[in-house]
PDB file of N, CA, C and O in Angstrom:
ATOM      1  N   UNK A   1     -13.281 -97.996   8.710  1.00  0.00           N
ATOM      2  CA  UNK A   1     -14.274 -98.391   7.906  1.00  0.00           C
ATOM      3  C   UNK A   1     -13.924 -98.893   6.449  1.00  0.00           C
ATOM      4  O   UNK A   1     -12.993 -98.379   5.829  1.00  0.00           O
ATOM      5  N   UNK A   2     -14.614 -99.805   5.973  1.00  0.00           N
ATOM      6  CA  UNK A   2     -14.085-100.313   4.587  1.00  0.00           C
ATOM      7  C   UNK A   2     -14.889 -99.661   3.472  1.00  0.00           C
ATOM      8  O   UNK A   2     -14.658 -99.946   2.297  1.00  0.00           O
ATOM      9  N   UNK A   3     -15.792 -98.827   3.809  1.00  0.00           N
ATOM     10  CA  UNK A   3     -16.495 -97.994   2.711  1.00  0.00           C
ATOM     11  C   UNK A   3     -15.874 -96.619   2.604  1.00  0.00           C
ATOM     12  O   UNK A   3     -15.848 -95.914   3.613  1.00  0.00           O
ATOM     13  N   UNK A   4     -15.401 -96.205   1.528  1.00  0.00           N
ATOM     14  CA  UNK A   4     -14.878 -95.069   1.201  1.00  0.00           C
ATOM     15  C   UNK A   4     -15.692 -94.076   0.387  1.00  0.00           C
ATOM     16  O   UNK A   4     -16.104 -94.341  -0.743  1.00  0.00           O
ATOM     17  N   UNK A   5     -15.896 -92.983   0.974  1.00  0.00           N
ATOM     18  CA  UNK A   5     -16.930 -91.910   0.222  1.00  0.00           C
ATOM     19  C   UNK A   5     -15.925 -91.048  -0.777  1.00  0.00           C
ATOM     20  O   UNK A   5     -15.082 -90.312  -0.264  1.00  0.00           O
ATOM     21  N   UNK A   6     -16.017 -91.141  -1.953  1.00  0.00           N
ATOM     22  CA  UNK A   6     -15.415 -90.349  -2.936  1.00  0.00           C
ATOM     23  C   UNK A   6     -16.052 -89.160  -3.567  1.00  0.00           C
ATOM     24  O   UNK A   6     -15.772 -88.742  -4.691  1.00  0.00           O
ATOM     25  N   UNK A   7     -17.008 -88.603  -2.685  1.00  0.00           N
ATOM     26  CA  UNK A   7     -17.825 -87.609  -3.104  1.00  0.00           C
ATOM     27  C   UNK A   7     -16.897 -86.227  -3.589  1.00  0.00           C
ATOM     28  O   UNK A   7     -17.153 -85.512  -4.557  1.00  0.00           O
ATOM     29  N   UNK A   8     -15.834 -86.080  -2.699  1.00  0.00           N
ATOM     30  CA  UNK A   8     -14.946 -84.869  -3.156  1.00  0.00           C
ATOM     31  C   UNK A   8     -14.456 -85.020  -4.572  1.00  0.00           C
ATOM     32  O   UNK A   8     -14.476 -84.061  -5.345  1.00  0.00           O
ATOM     33  N   UNK A   9     -14.013 -86.217  -4.924  1.00  0.00           N
ATOM     34  CA  UNK A   9     -13.432 -86.509  -6.068  1.00  0.00           C
ATOM     35  C   UNK A   9     -14.547 -86.157  -7.272  1.00  0.00           C
ATOM     36  O   UNK A   9     -14.250 -85.460  -8.243  1.00  0.00           O
ATOM     37  N   UNK A  10     -15.623 -86.632  -7.101  1.00  0.00           N
ATOM     38  CA  UNK A  10     -16.759 -86.364  -8.217  1.00  0.00           C
ATOM     39  C   UNK A  10     -17.066 -84.869  -8.163  1.00  0.00           C
ATOM     40  O   UNK A  10     -17.167 -84.245  -9.219  1.00  0.00           O
ATOM     41  N   UNK A  11     -17.204 -84.326  -7.096  1.00  0.00           N
ATOM     42  CA  UNK A  11     -17.398 -82.760  -7.128  1.00  0.00           C
ATOM     43  C   UNK A  11     -16.350 -82.125  -7.895  1.00  0.00           C
ATOM     44  O   UNK A  11     -16.670 -81.314  -8.765  1.00  0.00           O
ATOM     45  N   UNK A  12     -15.025 -82.423  -7.655  1.00  0.00           N
ATOM     46  CA  UNK A  12     -13.944 -81.848  -8.409  1.00  0.00           C
ATOM     47  C   UNK A  12     -14.057 -82.114  -9.840  1.00  0.00           C
ATOM     48  O   UNK A  12     -13.822 -81.203 -10.633  1.00  0.00           O
ATOM     49  N   UNK A  13     -14.402 -83.299 -10.255  1.00  0.00           N
ATOM     50  CA  UNK A  13     -14.431 -83.702 -11.674  1.00  0.00           C
ATOM     51  C   UNK A  13     -15.605 -83.000 -12.410  1.00  0.00           C
ATOM     52  O   UNK A  13     -15.620 -82.736 -13.612  1.00  0.00           O
ATOM     53  N   UNK A  14     -16.630 -82.727 -11.470  1.00  0.00           N
ATOM     54  CA  UNK A  14     -17.842 -82.000 -12.196  1.00  0.00           C
ATOM     55  C   UNK A  14     -17.730 -80.386 -11.925  1.00  0.00           C
ATOM     56  O   UNK A  14     -18.582 -79.596 -12.332  1.00  0.00           O
ATOM     57  N   UNK A  15     -16.581 -80.008 -11.194  1.00  0.00           N
ATOM     58  CA  UNK A  15     -16.395 -78.630 -10.938  1.00  0.00           C
ATOM     59  C   UNK A  15     -17.603 -78.044 -10.322  1.00  0.00           C
ATOM     60  O   UNK A  15     -18.114 -77.030 -10.799  1.00  0.00           O
ATOM     61  N   UNK A  16     -18.075 -78.635  -9.293  1.00  0.00           N
ATOM     62  CA  UNK A  16     -19.093 -78.234  -8.450  1.00  0.00           C
ATOM     63  C   UNK A  16     -18.721 -78.005  -6.995  1.00  0.00           C
ATOM     64  O   UNK A  16     -17.802 -78.666  -6.513  1.00  0.00           O
ATOM     65  N   UNK A  17     -19.399 -77.078  -6.241  1.00  0.00           N
ATOM     66  CA  UNK A  17     -19.145 -76.857  -4.969  1.00  0.00           C
ATOM     67  C   UNK A  17     -20.004 -77.649  -4.129  1.00  0.00           C
ATOM     68  O   UNK A  17     -21.120 -77.920  -4.573  1.00  0.00           O
ATOM     69  N   UNK A  18     -19.651 -78.091  -2.917  1.00  0.00           N
ATOM     70  CA  UNK A  18     -20.507 -78.759  -1.969  1.00  0.00           C
ATOM     71  C   UNK A  18     -21.825 -77.994  -1.725  1.00  0.00           C
ATOM     72  O   UNK A  18     -22.877 -78.632  -1.686  1.00  0.00           O
ATOM     73  N   UNK A  19     -21.816 -76.635  -1.557  1.00  0.00           N
ATOM     74  CA  UNK A  19     -22.951 -75.829  -1.305  1.00  0.00           C
ATOM     75  C   UNK A  19     -23.927 -75.870  -2.449  1.00  0.00           C
ATOM     76  O   UNK A  19     -25.137 -75.780  -2.243  1.00  0.00           O
ATOM     77  N   UNK A  20     -23.445 -75.998  -3.583  1.00  0.00           N
ATOM     78  CA  UNK A  20     -24.329 -76.054  -4.806  1.00  0.00           C
ATOM     79  C   UNK A  20     -24.961 -77.414  -4.930  1.00  0.00           C
ATOM     80  O   UNK A  20     -26.116 -77.544  -5.334  1.00  0.00           O
ATOM     81  N   UNK A  21     -24.229 -78.386  -4.597  1.00  0.00           N
ATOM     82  CA  UNK A  21     -24.727 -79.937  -4.627  1.00  0.00           C
ATOM     83  C   UNK A  21     -25.863 -79.942  -3.641  1.00  0.00           C
ATOM     84  O   UNK A  21     -26.973 -80.350  -3.982  1.00  0.00           O
ATOM     85  N   UNK A  22     -25.608 -79.483  -2.378  1.00  0.00           N
ATOM     86  CA  UNK A  22     -26.632 -79.472  -1.319  1.00  0.00           C
ATOM     87  C   UNK A  22     -27.819 -78.796  -1.623  1.00  0.00           C
ATOM     88  O   UNK A  22     -28.879 -79.259  -1.204  1.00  0.00           O
ATOM     89  N   UNK A  23     -27.798 -77.669  -2.357  1.00  0.00           N
ATOM     90  CA  UNK A  23     -29.016 -77.067  -2.837  1.00  0.00           C
ATOM     91  C   UNK A  23     -29.756 -77.704  -3.701  1.00  0.00           C
ATOM     92  O   UNK A  23     -30.984 -77.712  -3.622  1.00  0.00           O
ATOM     93  N   UNK A  24     -28.980 -78.406  -4.771  1.00  0.00           N
ATOM     94  CA  UNK A  24     -29.609 -79.001  -5.839  1.00  0.00           C
ATOM     95  C   UNK A  24     -30.350 -80.383  -5.296  1.00  0.00           C
ATOM     96  O   UNK A  24     -31.417 -80.758  -5.781  1.00  0.00           O
ATOM     97  N   UNK A  25     -29.729 -81.033  -4.331  1.00  0.00           N
ATOM     98  CA  UNK A  25     -30.279 -82.361  -3.919  1.00  0.00           C
ATOM     99  C   UNK A  25     -31.320 -82.140  -2.626  1.00  0.00           C
ATOM    100  O   UNK A  25     -32.019 -83.057  -2.194  1.00  0.00           O
ATOM    101  N   UNK A  26     -31.317 -80.940  -2.137  1.00  0.00           N
ATOM    102  CA  UNK A  26     -32.226 -80.588  -1.063  1.00  0.00           C
ATOM    103  C   UNK A  26     -31.801 -81.188   0.371  1.00  0.00           C
ATOM    104  O   UNK A  26     -32.633 -81.678   1.135  1.00  0.00           O
ATOM    105  N   UNK A  27     -30.570 -81.111   0.632  1.00  0.00           N
ATOM    106  CA  UNK A  27     -30.025 -81.395   1.990  1.00  0.00           C
ATOM    107  C   UNK A  27     -29.210 -80.233   2.437  1.00  0.00           C
ATOM    108  O   UNK A  27     -28.758 -79.409   1.641  1.00  0.00           O
ATOM    109  N   UNK A  28     -29.023 -80.178   3.785  1.00  0.00           N
ATOM    110  CA  UNK A  28     -28.145 -79.266   4.407  1.00  0.00           C
ATOM    111  C   UNK A  28     -26.699 -79.434   4.089  1.00  0.00           C
ATOM    112  O   UNK A  28     -26.271 -80.579   3.950  1.00  0.00           O
ATOM    113  N   UNK A  29     -25.842 -78.333   3.951  1.00  0.00           N
ATOM    114  CA  UNK A  29     -24.494 -78.447   3.878  1.00  0.00           C
ATOM    115  C   UNK A  29     -23.904 -79.252   4.871  1.00  0.00           C
ATOM    116  O   UNK A  29     -22.982 -80.002   4.552  1.00  0.00           O
ATOM    117  N   UNK A  30     -24.335 -79.195   6.111  1.00  0.00           N
ATOM    118  CA  UNK A  30     -23.824 -79.999   7.244  1.00  0.00           C
ATOM    119  C   UNK A  30     -24.003 -81.339   7.063  1.00  0.00           C
ATOM    120  O   UNK A  30     -23.074 -82.084   7.372  1.00  0.00           O
ATOM    121  N   UNK A  31     -25.196 -81.876   6.544  1.00  0.00           N
ATOM    122  CA  UNK A  31     -25.442 -83.226   6.364  1.00  0.00           C
ATOM    123  C   UNK A  31     -24.407 -83.709   5.086  1.00  0.00           C
ATOM    124  O   UNK A  31     -23.746 -84.748   5.087  1.00  0.00           O
ATOM    125  N   UNK A  32     -24.436 -82.819   4.141  1.00  0.00           N
ATOM    126  CA  UNK A  32     -23.500 -83.170   3.089  1.00  0.00           C
ATOM    127  C   UNK A  32     -22.065 -83.425   3.536  1.00  0.00           C
ATOM    128  O   UNK A  32     -21.357 -84.323   3.079  1.00  0.00           O
ATOM    129  N   UNK A  33     -21.690 -82.521   4.502  1.00  0.00           N
ATOM    130  CA  UNK A  33     -20.332 -82.636   4.953  1.00  0.00           C
ATOM    131  C   UNK A  33     -20.103 -83.930   5.702  1.00  0.00           C
ATOM    132  O   UNK A  33     -19.028 -84.522   5.610  1.00  0.00           O
ATOM    133  N   UNK A  34     -21.055 -84.354   6.405  1.00  0.00           N
ATOM    134  CA  UNK A  34     -21.035 -85.586   7.238  1.00  0.00           C
ATOM    135  C   UNK A  34     -20.901 -86.732   6.248  1.00  0.00           C
ATOM    136  O   UNK A  34     -20.157 -87.683   6.488  1.00  0.00           O
ATOM    137  N   UNK A  35     -21.563 -86.650   5.226  1.00  0.00           N
ATOM    138  CA  UNK A  35     -21.461 -87.779   4.114  1.00  0.00           C
ATOM    139  C   UNK A  35     -20.290 -87.717   3.511  1.00  0.00           C
ATOM    140  O   UNK A  35     -19.726 -88.798   3.346  1.00  0.00           O
ATOM    141  N   UNK A  36     -19.671 -86.601   3.071  1.00  0.00           N
ATOM    142  CA  UNK A  36     -18.388 -86.489   2.400  1.00  0.00           C
ATOM    143  C   UNK A  36     -17.223 -86.995   3.265  1.00  0.00           C
ATOM    144  O   UNK A  36     -16.252 -87.562   2.763  1.00  0.00           O
ATOM    145  N   UNK A  37     -17.355 -86.763   4.620  1.00  0.00           N
ATOM    146  CA  UNK A  37     -16.197 -87.024   5.544  1.00  0.00           C
ATOM    147  C   UNK A  37     -16.262 -88.573   5.820  1.00  0.00           C
ATOM    148  O   UNK A  37     -15.297 -89.044   6.422  1.00  0.00           O
ATOM    149  N   UNK A  38     -17.266 -89.410   5.458  1.00  0.00           N
ATOM    150  CA  UNK A  38     -17.275 -90.770   5.764  1.00  0.00           C
ATOM    151  C   UNK A  38     -17.860 -91.078   7.133  1.00  0.00           C
ATOM    152  O   UNK A  38     -17.890 -92.222   7.585  1.00  0.00           O
ATOM    153  N   UNK A  39     -18.309 -90.042   7.756  1.00  0.00           N
ATOM    154  CA  UNK A  39     -18.812 -90.223   9.286  1.00  0.00           C
ATOM    155  C   UNK A  39     -20.180 -90.670   9.278  1.00  0.00           C
ATOM    156  O   UNK A  39     -20.591 -91.141  10.338  1.00  0.00           O
ATOM    157  N   UNK A  40     -21.066 -90.614   8.183  1.00  0.00           N
ATOM    158  CA  UNK A  40     -22.455 -91.025   7.936  1.00  0.00           C
ATOM    159  C   UNK A  40     -22.525 -92.415   8.339  1.00  0.00           C
ATOM    160  O   UNK A  40     -21.637 -93.169   7.941  1.00  0.00           O
ATOM    161  N   UNK A  41     -23.479 -92.872   9.090  1.00  0.00           N
ATOM    162  CA  UNK A  41     -23.716 -94.254   9.367  1.00  0.00           C
ATOM    163  C   UNK A  41     -24.645 -94.951   8.250  1.00  0.00           C
ATOM    164  O   UNK A  41     -24.701 -96.178   8.176  1.00  0.00           O
ATOM    165  N   UNK A  42     -25.299 -94.194   7.472  1.00  0.00           N
ATOM    166  CA  UNK A  42     -26.323 -94.605   6.452  1.00  0.00           C
ATOM    167  C   UNK A  42     -26.597 -93.528   5.511  1.00  0.00           C
ATOM    168  O   UNK A  42     -26.469 -92.351   5.848  1.00  0.00           O
ATOM    169  N   UNK A  43     -27.005 -93.912   4.233  1.00  0.00           N
ATOM    170  CA  UNK A  43     -27.379 -92.888   3.263  1.00  0.00           C
ATOM    171  C   UNK A  43     -28.638 -93.380   2.756  1.00  0.00           C
ATOM    172  O   UNK A  43     -28.714 -94.589   2.535  1.00  0.00           O
ATOM    173  N   UNK A  44     -29.676 -92.613   2.528  1.00  0.00           N
ATOM    174  CA  UNK A  44     -30.995 -92.862   1.908  1.00  0.00           C
ATOM    175  C   UNK A  44     -30.576 -93.265   0.500  1.00  0.00           C
ATOM    176  O   UNK A  44     -29.559 -92.810  -0.023  1.00  0.00           O
ATOM    177  N   UNK A  45     -31.340 -94.078  -0.060  1.00  0.00           N
ATOM    178  CA  UNK A  45     -31.374 -94.508  -1.520  1.00  0.00           C
ATOM    179  C   UNK A  45     -31.760 -93.025  -2.368  1.00  0.00           C
ATOM    180  O   UNK A  45     -31.133 -92.636  -3.354  1.00  0.00           O
ATOM    181  N   UNK A  46     -32.719 -92.435  -1.859  1.00  0.00           N
ATOM    182  CA  UNK A  46     -33.247 -91.188  -2.497  1.00  0.00           C
ATOM    183  C   UNK A  46     -32.190 -90.066  -2.475  1.00  0.00           C
ATOM    184  O   UNK A  46     -32.190 -89.221  -3.371  1.00  0.00           O
ATOM    185  N   UNK A  47     -31.256 -90.035  -1.438  1.00  0.00           N
ATOM    186  CA  UNK A  47     -30.329 -89.058  -1.408  1.00  0.00           C
ATOM    187  C   UNK A  47     -29.055 -89.470  -2.421  1.00  0.00           C
ATOM    188  O   UNK A  47     -28.465 -88.702  -3.181  1.00  0.00           O
ATOM    189  N   UNK A  48     -28.834 -90.700  -2.245  1.00  0.00           N
ATOM    190  CA  UNK A  48     -27.765 -91.346  -3.354  1.00  0.00           C
ATOM    191  C   UNK A  48     -28.202 -91.148  -4.754  1.00  0.00           C
ATOM    192  O   UNK A  48     -27.407 -90.780  -5.619  1.00  0.00           O
ATOM    193  N   UNK A  49     -29.509 -91.395  -5.006  1.00  0.00           N
ATOM    194  CA  UNK A  49     -30.163 -91.203  -6.386  1.00  0.00           C
ATOM    195  C   UNK A  49     -29.932 -89.670  -6.714  1.00  0.00           C
ATOM    196  O   UNK A  49     -29.399 -89.333  -7.771  1.00  0.00           O
ATOM    197  N   UNK A  50     -30.331 -88.806  -5.816  1.00  0.00           N
ATOM    198  CA  UNK A  50     -30.162 -87.297  -6.180  1.00  0.00           C
ATOM    199  C   UNK A  50     -28.735 -86.917  -6.504  1.00  0.00           C
ATOM    200  O   UNK A  50     -28.441 -86.254  -7.499  1.00  0.00           O
ATOM    201  N   UNK A  51     -27.844 -87.374  -5.603  1.00  0.00           N
ATOM    202  CA  UNK A  51     -26.437 -87.078  -5.898  1.00  0.00           C
ATOM    203  C   UNK A  51     -25.942 -87.562  -7.312  1.00  0.00           C
ATOM    204  O   UNK A  51     -25.325 -86.804  -8.061  1.00  0.00           O
ATOM    205  N   UNK A  52     -26.245 -88.859  -7.638  1.00  0.00           N
ATOM    206  CA  UNK A  52     -25.872 -89.296  -8.856  1.00  0.00           C
ATOM    207  C   UNK A  52     -26.519 -88.667 -10.082  1.00  0.00           C
ATOM    208  O   UNK A  52     -25.938 -88.600 -11.166  1.00  0.00           O
ATOM    209  N   UNK A  53     -27.768 -88.204  -9.856  1.00  0.00           N
ATOM    210  CA  UNK A  53     -28.465 -87.490 -10.898  1.00  0.00           C
ATOM    211  C   UNK A  53     -27.754 -86.101 -11.106  1.00  0.00           C
ATOM    212  O   UNK A  53     -27.474 -85.643 -12.214  1.00  0.00           O
ATOM    213  N   UNK A  54     -27.509 -85.522  -9.964  1.00  0.00           N
ATOM    214  CA  UNK A  54     -26.896 -84.133 -10.083  1.00  0.00           C
ATOM    215  C   UNK A  54     -25.409 -84.042 -10.582  1.00  0.00           C
ATOM    216  O   UNK A  54     -24.942 -83.060 -11.160  1.00  0.00           O
ATOM    217  N   UNK A  55     -24.698 -85.246 -10.270  1.00  0.00           N
ATOM    218  CA  UNK A  55     -23.307 -85.315 -10.703  1.00  0.00           C
ATOM    219  C   UNK A  55     -23.186 -86.095 -12.032  1.00  0.00           C
ATOM    220  O   UNK A  55     -22.075 -86.225 -12.546  1.00  0.00           O
ATOM    221  N   UNK A  56     -24.240 -86.593 -12.579  1.00  0.00           N
ATOM    222  CA  UNK A  56     -24.187 -87.620 -13.751  1.00  0.00           C
ATOM    223  C   UNK A  56     -23.145 -88.653 -13.488  1.00  0.00           C
ATOM    224  O   UNK A  56     -22.130 -88.758 -14.176  1.00  0.00           O
ATOM    225  N   UNK A  57     -23.423 -89.388 -12.500  1.00  0.00           N
ATOM    226  CA  UNK A  57     -22.458 -90.477 -12.075  1.00  0.00           C
ATOM    227  C   UNK A  57     -23.254 -91.704 -11.655  1.00  0.00           C
ATOM    228  O   UNK A  57     -24.483 -91.646 -11.600  1.00  0.00           O
ATOM    229  N   UNK A  58     -22.606 -92.775 -11.366  1.00  0.00           N
ATOM    230  CA  UNK A  58     -23.054 -94.004 -10.778  1.00  0.00           C
ATOM    231  C   UNK A  58     -22.748 -94.180  -9.309  1.00  0.00           C
ATOM    232  O   UNK A  58     -21.668 -93.725  -8.931  1.00  0.00           O
ATOM    233  N   UNK A  59     -23.453 -94.710  -8.509  1.00  0.00           N
ATOM    234  CA  UNK A  59     -23.145 -94.956  -7.134  1.00  0.00           C
ATOM    235  C   UNK A  59     -21.690 -95.329  -6.899  1.00  0.00           C
ATOM    236  O   UNK A  59     -21.036 -94.807  -5.997  1.00  0.00           O
ATOM    237  N   UNK A  60     -21.169 -96.297  -7.776  1.00  0.00           N
ATOM    238  CA  UNK A  60     -19.790 -96.855  -7.587  1.00  0.00           C
ATOM    239  C   UNK A  60     -18.808 -95.745  -7.754  1.00  0.00           C
ATOM    240  O   UNK A  60     -17.667 -95.867  -7.311  1.00  0.00           O
ATOM    241  N   UNK A  61     -19.236 -94.570  -8.430  1.00  0.00           N
ATOM    242  CA  UNK A  61     -18.288 -93.515  -8.634  1.00  0.00           C
ATOM    243  C   UNK A  61     -18.049 -92.718  -7.250  1.00  0.00           C
ATOM    244  O   UNK A  61     -17.038 -92.043  -7.056  1.00  0.00           O
ATOM    245  N   UNK A  62     -19.054 -92.866  -6.343  1.00  0.00           N
ATOM    246  CA  UNK A  62     -19.210 -92.260  -4.968  1.00  0.00           C
ATOM    247  C   UNK A  62     -18.662 -93.132  -3.911  1.00  0.00           C
ATOM    248  O   UNK A  62     -17.764 -92.743  -3.164  1.00  0.00           O
ATOM    249  N   UNK A  63     -19.212 -94.354  -3.837  1.00  0.00           N
ATOM    250  CA  UNK A  63     -18.893 -95.305  -2.779  1.00  0.00           C
ATOM    251  C   UNK A  63     -18.001 -96.411  -3.218  1.00  0.00           C
ATOM    252  O   UNK A  63     -18.207 -96.978  -4.291  1.00  0.00           O
ATOM    253  N   UNK A  64     -16.931 -96.771  -2.362  1.00  0.00           N
ATOM    254  CA  UNK A  64     -16.043 -97.734  -2.787  1.00  0.00           C
ATOM    255  C   UNK A  64     -15.698 -98.516  -1.686  1.00  0.00           C
ATOM    256  O   UNK A  64     -15.379 -98.050  -0.592  1.00  0.00           O
ATOM    257  N   UNK A  65     -15.770 -99.912  -2.011  1.00  0.00           N
ATOM    258  CA  UNK A  65     -15.499-100.920  -0.730  1.00  0.00           C
ATOM    259  C   UNK A  65     -13.982-101.399  -0.865  1.00  0.00           C
ATOM    260  O   UNK A  65     -13.535-101.779  -1.947  1.00  0.00           O
ATOM    261  N   UNK A  66     -13.286-101.360   0.202  1.00  0.00           N
ATOM    262  CA  UNK A  66     -12.010-101.901   0.272  1.00  0.00           C
ATOM    263  C   UNK A  66     -11.932-102.872   1.385  1.00  0.00           C
ATOM    264  O   UNK A  66     -12.397-102.531   2.473  1.00  0.00           O
ATOM    265  N   UNK A  67     -11.416-104.003   1.248  1.00  0.00           N
ATOM    266  CA  UNK A  67     -11.226-105.070   2.290  1.00  0.00           C
ATOM    267  C   UNK A  67     -10.164-104.485   3.356  1.00  0.00           C
ATOM    268  O   UNK A  67      -9.157-103.837   3.072  1.00  0.00           O
ATOM    269  N   UNK A  68     -10.606-104.854   4.649  1.00  0.00           N
ATOM    270  CA  UNK A  68      -9.644-104.504   5.724  1.00  0.00           C
ATOM    271  C   UNK A  68      -8.504-105.146   5.805  1.00  0.00           C
ATOM    272  O   UNK A  68      -7.699-104.864   6.693  1.00  0.00           O
TER     273      UNK A  68
END
């Protein structure tokens, strides 16, 4: 896939655990794990917005496009 999810990087930069982020944004840790692993087929804008708000970042800090 040409979209890379850099959520682990942002979590490390903000010194936040996945469990804590999941609680703040209101999704299960399992769904957050699917998103972090890049296995998610889609992400809701509301979820992306909540992640960006919680981590004080931009969508481009989390999602990265690379040409195949």
